[in-house]
N, C-alpha and C positions, 0 to 999 in steps of 0.2 A: 594571542594568535593573529595572525596578519588577514587583512580584508580579503585578500585575494583567496587563502585558504578557506576561510569562512564560506566565501561565496561558491567555491568548487564543491564544500560539503552540501550546501543548500542545493545546488543544482544536480548533485548526486541523489538526492532525496526526491527532488521533483521528477528526475529522469525515472527512478525506480517506481516512484508512486503513479505516475503516468502510465508506464508500462502494466502496472498491475491492474490500474482502472480499466485498460484496454482488454485484458484478459477477462476482466470480470463482465464487462458489456458481452462479450463474446459468450460467456456462459450465460448470461441472461437469455440471449438469442437460442442458445442450445437448450435450454430449459423450456422455452416456448415451443420447440420442435420435439419435446419428449426425449431429447438425448441426454439424458441424467449423467451417464458414466463420462460423458465427453464434456458436459459441463463442470463436473468434478474435477477433471483432469486441467480444465482452465483455471478452476480456483486454486489447484495445487500450484501452477505456474505463477498465479498472482500472489500466493502466499510467498514464494521464492523471491520475487520482487519486493514484496513488504519487508521481509528479512533482510534484504541488501540495504534497503533504505533505513530500516532500524538500525543496522549495523553502523552506518554512517553517523547516525544520530547519537549512538552510544559512544562512540569514539570521542565524539565532541562533549558528550556530557563527563566522560572519564577526564577529558583534559581540564574541564572547568573544576572538577571535583578535585583535582591535584593542584588547584590554585592558579590555574591560567586564566588569565583575563579574556573573557570573550564579549565583544561588543554586538549587541543584536541589531541586525539590520532587517529592513522590511523583507529582503528575500528570504531570509530565514523563516519569519513568520509565515510567508507565503509557503515555503516547503513543509513547515510543520503543519499547516492548514490541510495541505495536499495529503500528507501521511495520515493524518487522523481520519480525514473523510474517507480515504480508500479502505482504512481499516474497518470503518463502521460499514461501508459498502459490501465488504466481504463477508462479515458476520450476517448481514442481511441476506446476501446471496445464498449463503449456506443454508439457511432456514428456508429460503423460498424452494431450494431444490426438495427439501422434505415435504413441503406443502404441495408442490406440484405433483410429486409422486404420490401423496396420499390421495389428492384429488384424481389421478389417473386411475388409481387402483379401486376406487369405489364403483 
């Protein structure tokens, strides 16, 4: 795999992960305001972006599994870091919606 192609994949992962993070941050704001259905919609948007990022990652892994040599660059490490962090943040946000609703219903 050429360096330019690898960088393109890395930037796709970063782009989609960043968009997901923005949606998650908006969901946190909506949670604080008691707007839980809107927060859930934002988390759905975030999930769509995560799926897109994961698709780019999966294509790369498939090439590797078919024997293509892939030289890991720092930008790919950065991209993977973004994706993993945003996936964890989304999981936490989903739990927080339930906690906020539980507290509001008491």
